N, C-alpha and C positions, 0 to 999 in steps of 0.2 A: 504494500500500500504506500502511495506517495505521501510526502509531507503535507501537501495541500488537502489530500483526502482525510488524513488524520486530524487536521486542524481546520475547522470551519472558518476561523478568522483569516487564515492565510488564503483559503479558497476564495472567500468573498473579496479580500484585498486584491487578489489577482484578477478577479472578474471586474472589479472597479477600475483597475488600470486599463484592462483591455477594452472595456466599454467606453471609457473616456477617450482613449486613443481612436477608437472606431468612430465616435461621434464627430471627430474632426477630419476624418478621411473623406476623400472625394468619392470613395466607393458608395457612400450613402448620398444620393443625389436629391432625395426628397427631404425637405425640411422636417417633416413629421418623424421620419426615421432617425434623423440626427437628434431630434429632441428626445425621442424615446431612448436612444442609446445614452444620452447625457443623464436622463432621469434614472436609468438603470444603473449607471455608474455611481451616482450619489446614493442610491438605495443600497447598493452593495457595500459602499464605503461605510455607511452608518451601521449596516449589519455586521461588518467586520469588527468595528470598534466594540459593539455590544458583545460579540462572541469572544473577542480578546479579553475583555474584562472578566467574563465568565471563566475562561480558561486559566487566567492568572489566579483567580480566587480559588478555583477547584484544583489547580495544579494538574490538569488533565492532559496536557500535552508537553512535549519536551521544551525546555526553555529556549533552546536554539531556534525552534520554530516560532516561538513568540517574538523573539528578537527580529527575525526576518519579517514577520508580519508588521511590526512597528516601522521597519525600514520601508516596506512597500507602501504603507499608509502615508509616510512622509513624502515619498515620491509622488503619490496622488496629490498631496497638498501643494507640492511644487508645481504640478501641472494644472491644478484647478484654481488656486488662490493667487491672484496676480500681485498681492501685497507681500507675499512671502512670510507674513506673520504667523500663519498657521504652521508652516514648516518649522520655523525657528522654535516656536513653543513646543511642537510635537517632538522635535529632535532633542531639545534641551531637557525636557521633562519626561520624555518617553524613552526613546532609543538610547540616548546618552546615559541616563540614570540607570537603566537596566544593565547596560554594559558595565558601568562602574560597580554596581552591586554584585555582579558576578565575579569581578576581580580579574586581574591579568592571567591567573593560572588557568582559567576556563577557556582561554583563547590561544593557548600555545600550539594546539594541533587540531586536526579535524575540522568539523563545520564551524566551531567557534573561532578558529584561526581565520577561515575564509571570511566569516562575517566581520571580524575585526579589521582585516585588510581592506574590505569594501567600505565600511563605515568611516574608517580613519580618513579617507580622502575627503569625504563630505564634511567631516568635523573640522578639518584643517581649513577648508574653504569658508565654513561658517565663522570660524575664529578670525580669519583675515578680513572678511567682508564687514563684519560687525565690530571689529577691533576689540574683541573680547578674549580673555584667557581661555585655555582649554585644558581639560584633565589629561590630555595626551602628553603634556609637558611635566606631569608628575613623575618622579623618579621610577616608580614601579612600572608605569606604562612605557616610559622610554626604554627601560631595561627589556621589556617584552619585545618592543620593536627591534632593538639591537639583537636579541636572541634569534628572532625570526630571520632577519637579514643575514646573520652569520651562518645560519643553517642552510640558507638558500643562496649563498653568495654567488654560485655559478649559474643560477637559474633565473630567479626573479629580481635580484637586486639591481637597482639603477641609481646613479649618483644623485638623482633628484631627491632621494629620501631625506638627507640631512639639511636640505636647502632652507626650510622655513623655521626651524626650531628656535633660533635665537630671536626671531621676531615675534613669535606667539607665546613664548614662555611668560608666566605670570609677572615677572619683574620687568617685562618690557612695556608695561603700562606707563605712560608718561603724563602724570598729572601736572596741572599748572602750579608749580611751586614758585615761591618768591625768594627763597634762600639762595644766595649766589652759589654757595658750595654745592647745593643739591643740583642746581642747573649745570654746573661744571661736571658733576658726576654723571648726570644723564647724558650730556654731550659726549663724555668720554666713552660711555657704554655704546653710544651710537657709532663712534669711530671703530670700536671693536667689531660691531656687527658689520659695518661697511668693509672692514678688512677681511672678515670671514666670508663675505659675499664674493669679494675679489678672489680670494683663495679657492673658494668653491668653484668658481667659473673656470679658473685655470686648471684645476684638477679635473673638472668635467671635460674640458676640451682635450686634455691629455688622455683621459679614459676613452673618449670617443675615437681618437686617433689610434690608440693602442689596440682597441678591440675591433676596429673597423666598423663601428656603429654608424650608419648613415645619418646625415643631418635630418632627413625626413622621417626617421624613426618616431612613432607617435609619442613615446615617453620622453624622447630627447626634445622633441618640439615643445611638449608641455613644460619640461624642465627649463628650457630656454625662455619661454614666455613668462614663466614665474620669476626667473632671475631678473628680467627687465622690469617686471611689475614691482617686485620687492625693492629693487633699486630706487624706483621712483617713490614708492610708499615710505621707505626709510627717510628719504630727503624731506618728504611732506610732513613728517612728524615735527621737524624743526622749521620748515619753511613757513608754516601757518601759525606759529606761536611767537608773538613779539618778545617774549622773555629771552629768546635765544638770538635776538638781533645783534647784540653786542658781545656775543660769546662765540668762539670758534666751534663750529658744528659740522657734522658730516653731510652738508648739503652738496648737491651737484648743480652745475650751471644749467641755464635754460637750454643751451645747445645740446648738452648731454641728455637732459630730460627728453628733448625732441628726438634724439637718436633712439632712446628707449621706446618712446611712443611709436615711432615708425616701425620698429622691430615688432612690437606687440601687435599692431594692426596687420602688418604683413603676414606674420607667422600664424596668428589666430585665424585669419581668413583661409590660409592654406590648410590648417588643421581641421577646421570645420568642413572643408570640402573633401579632404582626403583620408580622414580617420574616423573611427567609430567611438572616439572618446566622448564621455558624457558632456553635453553642452553646458551643464551647470558649472563645470570646472572653469569656464571662461568668464563668469560673472565678475570675479575679482579683477582679472587683468583688464577687461574692457572698462570697468568702472574707474580703475586707476588711470588708465590712458585717457578716458573721457574727461576727467577732471583737468587734464593738462593740455588738451588740444587747443590749437590757436587758429584754425582755418576751417571753413565750411566743408571742404572735401573730406576732412578727417571726421567731422561730426556725421556726415552722410554715411561714411564707411562703418562707423560704430553703430549707427542706427540700423543699417542694413543687416549687420551681424546679429544684433539683438532681435531684429524682426525674424531672421532665419531661425534663431533659437526658439522664439515664441511659437513659430509655425510647426516646430518639431514637438510641440506639446508643453514646453515649459513657459507658461504664460507669465510667470513671475518676472520674466525678462522685460515685460512691459513696464513694470514698476521702476526698473533701472533706467529704461528709456525716458520715462516721465521725469525722473529725478535729474538726469543729465540735461534734458531739454530746458528745464528750469535754470540750471546752472549756466548753460550756454546763452540763454537770453540775458542773464545778468552780465555776462562777459561781452555781450554784443556780437556774438558769432551768428 
């Protein structure tokens, strides 16, 4: 018996995703058919939530199955709720909390390991997009990640793995402090992260050359896009805070920012066209680039990519578009 057959909540979550996707396909040419599919999707979604509560209380299905159900429900919310608020709430208080309650030991091998590696990517994106800390930076979870990659060094490991940790760890929150010493300390930490970024990129380029990994490898494209995005993001931590105006800080020049923006737009467009990577992975890079663009052609490019992501089912992309359009109007673009 399959997992979905043993778990009514997973079964209905799968039906919800399939029906929602079908409601947006051109296969259904009659509006009434699309409406029926959309209603069916919402009905299955709410049924899944009710069944999940029952399963958790009664402990009637394996916990791994319940975790996957919460993940599928989160994907549904990403596809249905254009604000993204439902997904964030669901992910923070559902999937993420359940993962933490189980502890790292439950995710060393088997289906628990597969789930952790899948959810980890979305959790990193959430932390970057909303500038919030993540439990993944706690020592026990970092140790789990290290253990997994050490075991699979010759198979699944890719240099993108250590790229984001210095930026999303809890002590990378930068409050508006007034003490001069505190500002100097924060700026110094920023220089350390900037140096680590440079070292990572040099190591990544050497790894690519030594292993013969092509530049169009999906994971390499994603890693490079995030390198450019984080480079801009790190500078922005100091660019937009007047407290650092009179202090040496790890800012980058407008010309360098533009180089990073150009790279993000070029490579994201290629990746969306040529790979099967989840479109939600590009919300953070496109939002970062969108905040720094200076010309109408760039805004049109970003708008087109968000529109593409939205048509693939992730309507939350529309919220990013609306946010950026407001910013672009303020900038007179």
